[in-house]
C-alpha positions in Angstrom: -61.7 -16.5 -74.1 -63.8 -19.3 -72.5 -65.9 -16.9 -70.5 -66.8 -14.9 -73.6 -67.7 -18.1 -75.4 -69.8 -19.2 -72.5 -71.6 -15.8 -72.5 -72.2 -16.2 -76.3 -73.6 -19.7 -75.8 -75.9 -18.6 -73.1 -77.1 -15.8 -75.3 -77.7 -18.2 -78.1 -79.6 -20.5 -75.9 -81.8 -17.6 -74.7 -82.4 -16.7 -78.4 -83.2 -20.3 -79.1 -85.7 -20.4 -76.3 -87.3 -17.2 -77.5 -87.5 -18.7 -81.0 -88.9 -21.9 -79.6 -91.7 -19.9 -78.0 -92.4 -18.1 -81.2 -91.9 -21.0 -83.7 -93.9 -24.1 -84.0 -93.2 -27.4 -82.2 -91.9 -28.7 -85.5 -88.8 -26.5 -85.3 -87.8 -27.7 -81.8 -85.8 -30.6 -83.1 -83.6 -28.5 -85.3 -82.9 -26.1 -82.4 -81.9 -29.0 -80.1 -79.5 -30.4 -82.7 -78.0 -26.9 -83.1 -77.5 -26.7 -79.3 -75.8 -30.1 -79.2 -73.5 -29.1 -82.0 -72.5 -25.8 -80.3 -71.9 -27.6 -77.0 -69.7 -30.2 -78.7 -67.7 -27.5 -80.4 -67.1 -25.7 -77.1 -66.0 -28.9 -75.4 -63.5 -29.7 -78.2 -62.0 -26.2 -77.9 -61.6 -26.7 -74.1 -59.9 -30.0 -74.7 -57.4 -28.5 -77.0 -56.5 -25.8 -74.5 -56.0 -28.4 -71.7 -53.7 -30.4 -74.0 -51.6 -27.4 -74.8 -51.3 -26.7 -71.1 -50.3 -30.3 -70.3 -47.5 -30.1 -73.0 -46.2 -26.9 -71.4 -46.2 -28.5 -68.0 -44.3 -31.6 -69.3 -41.6 -29.3 -70.9 -41.3 -27.4 -67.5 -40.9 -30.8 -65.7 -38.1 -31.8 -68.1 -36.3 -28.4 -67.4 -36.7 -28.9 -63.6 -35.3 -32.5 -63.9 -32.3 -31.1 -65.7 -31.8 -28.4 -63.1 -32.0 -31.0 -60.3 -29.3 -33.1 -62.0 -27.1 -30.1 -62.3 -27.6 -29.2 -58.6 -26.9 -32.8 -57.5 -23.7 -32.7 -59.4 -22.7 -29.4 -57.9 -23.6 -30.7 -54.5 -21.3 -33.7 -54.9 -18.5 -31.3 -56.0 -19.1 -29.1 -53.0 -19.1 -32.0 -50.6 -15.8 -33.3 -52.0 -14.2 -29.8 -51.7 -15.4 -29.5 -48.1 -14.0 -32.9 -47.2 -10.6 -31.9 -48.6 -10.7 -28.6 -46.8 -11.7 -30.4 -43.6 -8.7 -32.7 -43.8 -6.4 -29.6 -44.3 -8.0 -27.8 -41.4 -7.6 -30.8 -39.1 -3.9 -30.8 -39.9 -3.8 -27.1 -39.2 -5.7 -27.7 -35.9 -3.1 -30.3 -34.8 -0.4 -27.8 -35.5 -2.2 -25.1 -33.6 -2.8 -27.4 -30.6 1.0 -28.1 -30.5 1.7 -24.4 -30.7 -0.9 -23.8 -28.0 0.7 -26.3 -25.7 4.1 -24.7 -26.2 2.6 -21.2 -25.5 0.9 -22.6 -22.4 4.1 -24.1 -21.1 5.9 -20.8 -21.8 3.1 -18.9 -20.0 3.3 -21.2 -17.0 7.0 -20.7 -16.8 6.5 -17.0 -17.1 3.9 -17.1 -14.4 6.2 -19.0 -12.1 9.0 -16.5 -12.7 6.6 -13.6 -12.0 5.5 -15.3 -8.8 9.1 -15.6 -7.7 9.8 -11.9 -8.5 6.6 -10.9 -6.8 7.6 -12.8 -3.6 11.1 -11.2 -3.7 9.6 -7.7 -4.3 7.2 -8.3 -1.4 10.0 -9.3 0.9 12.2 -6.4 -0.1 9.2 -4.0 0.4 8.5 -5.3 3.8 12.2 -5.0 4.8 12.4 -1.5 3.5 9.2 -0.5 5.3 10.4 -2.0 8.6 13.8 -0.3 8.2 12.2 3.0 7.3 9.8 2.8 10.2 12.6 1.9 12.7 14.9 4.6 11.3 12.2 7.2 11.5 11.2 6.2 15.1 14.9 6.1 16.2 15.7 9.4 14.6 12.6 11.1 16.0 13.3 9.7 19.5 17.0 10.7 19.3 16.2 14.3 18.2 13.5 14.7 20.8 15.8 13.4 23.6 18.6 15.7 22.4 16.3 18.7 22.2 14.8 17.8 25.6 18.2 17.5 27.2 19.4 20.7 25.7 16.3 22.5 27.0 16.7 21.0 30.4 20.4 22.0 30.5 19.4 25.6 29.4 16.8 25.7 32.1 19.2 24.5 34.8 21.9 27.0 33.7 19.3 29.8 33.8 18.1 28.8 37.2 21.7 28.7 38.5 22.3 32.1 37.0 19.2 33.5 38.6 20.2 32.0 42.0 23.7 33.5 41.7 22.3 36.9 40.8 19.9 36.7 43.7 22.8 35.9 46.1 24.9 38.6 44.6 22.1 41.1 45.1 21.6 40.0 48.7 25.4 40.3 49.3 25.6 43.7 47.8 22.5 44.9 49.8 23.9 43.4 53.0 27.3 45.1 52.4 25.6 48.4 51.6 23.5 48.1 54.8 26.6 47.3 56.9 28.5 50.2 55.4 25.5 52.5 56.1 25.3 51.3 59.7 29.0 51.7 60.3 29.0 55.2 58.7 26.0 56.1 60.8 27.7 54.9 64.0 30.9 56.7 63.2 29.0 59.9 62.5 27.0 59.5 65.6 30.2 59.1 67.6 31.8 62.1 66.0 28.8 64.2 66.6 28.5 63.1 70.2 32.2 63.9 70.8 31.9 67.2 69.0 28.7 68.0 70.8 30.3 67.1 74.1 33.3 69.3 73.3 31.1 72.2 72.3 28.9 71.7 75.3 31.9 71.8 77.6 33.2 74.9 75.9 29.8 76.6 76.0 29.4 75.5 79.6 32.7 77.1 80.4 31.8 80.3 78.6 28.4 80.4 80.1 29.8 79.8 83.5 32.3 82.5 82.9 30.3 85.3 81.2 26.6 84.6 80.6 24.0 84.9 83.3 21.4 82.3 84.1 18.7 83.4 81.6 21.1 83.5 78.7 22.5 80.2 79.8 19.1 78.6 79.6 18.4 80.0 76.2 21.7 78.7 74.9 21.0 75.3 76.3 17.6 75.3 74.6 19.2 76.4 71.4 21.8 73.6 71.6 19.0 71.1 72.2 17.1 72.3 69.1 20.2 72.1 67.0 20.9 68.6 68.1 17.4 67.7 67.2 17.6 69.3 63.8 20.9 67.5 63.1 19.4 64.2 64.1 16.4 64.9 61.8 18.7 65.9 58.9 20.7 62.7 59.4 17.6 60.6 59.4 16.4 62.4 56.2 19.8 61.8 54.6 19.7 58.1 55.5 16.1 57.8 54.2 17.2 59.4 50.9 20.1 57.1 50.5 17.9 54.1 51.2 15.3 55.3 48.7 18.0 55.7 46.1 19.4 52.2 46.8 15.9 50.8 46.6 15.3 52.5 43.3 18.5 51.1 41.9 17.6 47.7 43.1 14.1 48.0 41.6 15.6 48.9 38.2 18.0 46.0 38.3 15.2 43.6 39.3 13.0 45.0 36.5 15.8 44.3 34.0 16.3 40.8 35.4 12.6 40.1 35.2 12.5 41.3 31.5 15.5 39.0 30.8 13.8 36.1 32.5 10.5 36.8 30.6 12.4 36.9 27.3 14.1 33.6 28.2 10.8 32.1 29.1 9.3 33.2 25.8 12.2 31.7 24.0 11.9 28.4 25.8 8.2 28.3 25.2 8.7 29.0 21.5 11.3 26.3 21.3 9.0 23.9 23.0 6.2 24.8 20.5 8.7 24.2 17.7 9.6 20.9 19.2 5.9 19.9 19.5 5.3 20.8 15.9 8.3 18.7 14.9 7.0 15.8 16.9 3.6 16.2 15.3 5.1 16.3 11.8 7.1 13.2 12.6 4.0 11.4 13.8 2.1 12.5 10.7 5.0 11.3 8.6 5.0 8.0 10.4 1.2 7.7 9.9 1.6 8.4 6.2 4.3 5.8 5.9 2.1 3.3 7.6 -0.8 4.2 5.2 1.6 3.8 2.3 2.6 0.5 3.7 -1.0 -0.6 3.9 -1.6 0.6 0.3 1.5 -1.3 -0.9 0.2 -4.4 1.0 -3.2 -4.0 -0.7 -1.6 -3.6 -4.1 0.4 -6.7 -3.5 -2.7 -8.6 -2.5 -4.5 -7.3 -5.6 -1.6 -8.4 -7.8 -1.7 -11.8 -6.1 -5.5 -12.1 -6.7 -5.1 -11.0 -10.3 -2.3 -13.6 -10.8 -4.5 -16.3 -9.3 -7.4 -15.3 -11.6 -5.1 -15.3 -14.7 -3.8 -18.7 -13.7 -7.4 -20.0 -13.3 -8.4 -18.6 -16.7 -5.3 -20.2 -18.2 -6.2 -23.6 -16.6 -9.8 -23.2 -17.9 -8.6 -22.4 -21.4 -6.2 -25.3 -21.3 -8.9 -27.7 -20.2 -11.2 -26.4 -23.0 -8.6 -26.6 -25.7 -7.3 -30.0 -24.7 -10.7 -31.6 -24.4 -11.7 -32.8 -28.0 -15.3 -33.3 -27.0 -15.8 -29.6 -26.4 -15.3 -28.3 -29.9 -16.6 -24.9 -30.8 -19.9 -24.7 -32.8 -20.6 -22.0 -35.2 -23.5 -20.0 -36.7 -23.3 -18.1 -39.9 -26.0 -16.1 -41.6 -25.4 -14.9 -45.2 -27.2 -12.2 -47.0 -30.2 -13.3 -49.0 -29.8 -12.4 -52.7 -33.5 -12.1 -53.1 -33.8 -9.3 -50.6 -32.4 -7.8 -47.4 -32.3 -9.8 -44.2 -30.7 -12.9 -42.8 -31.2 -16.6 -43.8 -30.2 -19.0 -41.0 -28.4 -22.3 -42.0 -30.3 -25.6 -41.8 -30.2 -27.4 -38.4 -27.9 -30.4 -37.9 -27.7 -33.1 -35.3 -24.9 -31.5 -33.3 -26.1 -27.9 -33.5 -29.4 -26.0 -33.4 -29.6 -22.4 -34.7 -30.1 -20.0 -31.8 -30.5 -16.4 -33.0 -28.5 -13.7 -31.3 -30.2 -11.3 -29.0 -28.5 -8.3 -30.3 -28.2 -9.4 -33.9 -31.9 -10.3 -34.5 -32.3 -7.6 -37.0 -29.0 -8.2 -38.6 -25.9 -6.0 -39.0 -23.5 -5.7 -41.8 -19.8 -6.4 -41.4 -17.3 -4.0 -42.8 -15.8 -6.9 -44.7 -18.9 -7.8 -46.8 -21.7 -10.2 -45.8 -24.1 -9.8 -42.9 -22.8 -11.7 -39.9 -24.5 -12.7 -36.7 -22.4 -14.7 -34.2 -18.7 -15.1 -33.4 -17.4 -18.4 -31.9 -13.6 -18.3 -31.7 -11.0 -21.1 -31.8 -7.8 -19.2 -31.2 -6.0 -18.2 -28.0 -4.7 -15.0 -29.5 -8.2 -13.7 -30.3 -9.4 -14.9 -26.9 -6.7 -12.8 -25.2 -7.6 -9.8 -27.3 -11.3 -10.1 -26.3 -10.4 -10.6 -22.6 -8.0 -7.6 -22.4 -10.1 -5.3 -24.6 -12.2 -4.1 -21.7 -15.4 -3.8 -23.7 -18.7 -2.9 -22.1 -21.4 -5.6 -22.9 -18.8 -7.4 -25.0 -15.9 -9.8 -24.6 -15.4 -13.6 -24.2 -18.3 -15.9 -23.2 -17.9 -19.6 -22.3 -21.1 -21.7 -22.1 -21.7 -24.9 -20.1 -21.3 -27.0 -23.3 -17.9 -25.6 -24.1 -19.0 -23.0 -26.7 -16.7 -19.9 -26.7 -18.2 -16.8 -28.2 -16.6 -13.4 -28.7 -18.6 -10.3 -29.5 -17.7 -6.8 -30.6 -21.2 -5.4 -29.9 -20.2 -2.0 -28.6 -18.5 -1.1 -31.9 -20.8 -2.4 -34.6 -23.4 -4.8 -32.8 -21.9 -7.9 -34.4 -21.0 -11.5 -33.6 -19.1 -13.3 -36.4 -18.0 -17.0 -36.6 -14.3 -17.4 -37.1 -13.7 -21.2 -37.1 -15.3 -24.6 -36.5 -13.4 -27.9 -36.1 -10.3 -26.4 -37.5 -11.9 -24.7 -40.5 -11.6 -20.9 -40.9 -15.0 -19.4 -41.7 -14.0 -15.8 -42.3 -11.0 -14.2 -44.1 -7.9 -13.1 -42.4 -8.7 -9.4 -43.0 -11.8 -9.7 -40.9 -9.7 -11.2 -38.0 -7.3 -8.4 -38.4 -10.2 -5.9 -38.2 -11.5 -7.5 -35.0 -8.1 -7.3 -33.3 -7.6 -3.7 -34.4 -11.0 -2.7 -33.1 -10.4 -4.4 -29.8 -7.0 -2.8 -29.4 -8.5 0.7 -30.2 -11.2 0.1 -27.6 -8.6 -1.0 -25.0 -6.5 2.1 -25.6 -9.6 4.3 -25.2 -10.4 2.6 -21.9 -6.8 3.0 -20.6 -6.9 6.7 -21.5 -10.2 7.1 -19.7 -8.8 5.4 -16.6 -5.7 7.6 -16.6 -7.8 10.8 -17.0 -10.1 9.7 -14.1 
């Protein structure tokens, strides 16, 4: 509206100037008066508009003053409610600290009992290992000595048997040779006597009837016969000796085969004994390796127990020190639009945005949450034993304890601050359930691997 009026006034002024150029100087005064009147009317209209605007601003100011009063009243009510809840939560904190002390005492007693049982088990294990090693060594040595003595006795008996057989063979051979010599001598004597008798008879006959030529022929014939008989006797003796040697060779071959078979049997038994000794040595080495593994497991259990005791001491120091209370950070969803609105900073706490939760992530229980700072030993143990990757329990230098479930839904949520519960019990149950599921998955993965 004012711009259009200004345009109209400018057009009127231009028209007036044009009329001034055309009209006479006498009409200049009337035109100036007309211009002043139009300018005055324009200023009056502008003044009325500003007055209306001022009245509207005054009404808006009154409305804002009323809203400020209502907000102040609500603020006072909220402060009173928070004070009452603070007193209730302080009483609950006292009760929880008493319960925590009782649980810590019970845990310490349980740890002492576990230490005693561990020492007893270690002592029993060492005793069993020493007994098993000594028994295995003694049994192996006894069996080896018995087998060695048996083998040596078998070897001695076989050597004695072989010596006896050799002596028997020598005696039989000597007796056969003596019999052959005696028989040969007897036959020689008989032949000599018979030849002498025949020669005497032939000599008598020859002397009686045969002339000299026949006598010489008969004498030669007798010599040839005697030579043939000697050769036949020698041939017979050689044949008997050959037969005896063949029999002896057959007996010796059988004895050699028996001895070779016995030697093979003894070598096989010695190989078996060597294998048994090797198995016993391998078993002894396996038992020694198992002993080393058991000792390493005992040492690992001891280190784990010391680590758990150290963590319990650290948690006891943190929970019993009233100066190291846990701070909290809570970011609620902005009703005007998506995103996170951080709480105003106080003297004790400055807002530090989470690295993983910078863009914000929604909780399955409702509002968008950003950080979790726990005050509860049960939730602490859940976070420690869950075995999350890039998640778990974090203790800062100032005593702040934060637990995160980033690997499931990239989230950190505050649970309590100075004894006040900041989230519902359903959400705590959800965190514990998620941690237990993750722990079961990790245990199944470990068993599979």
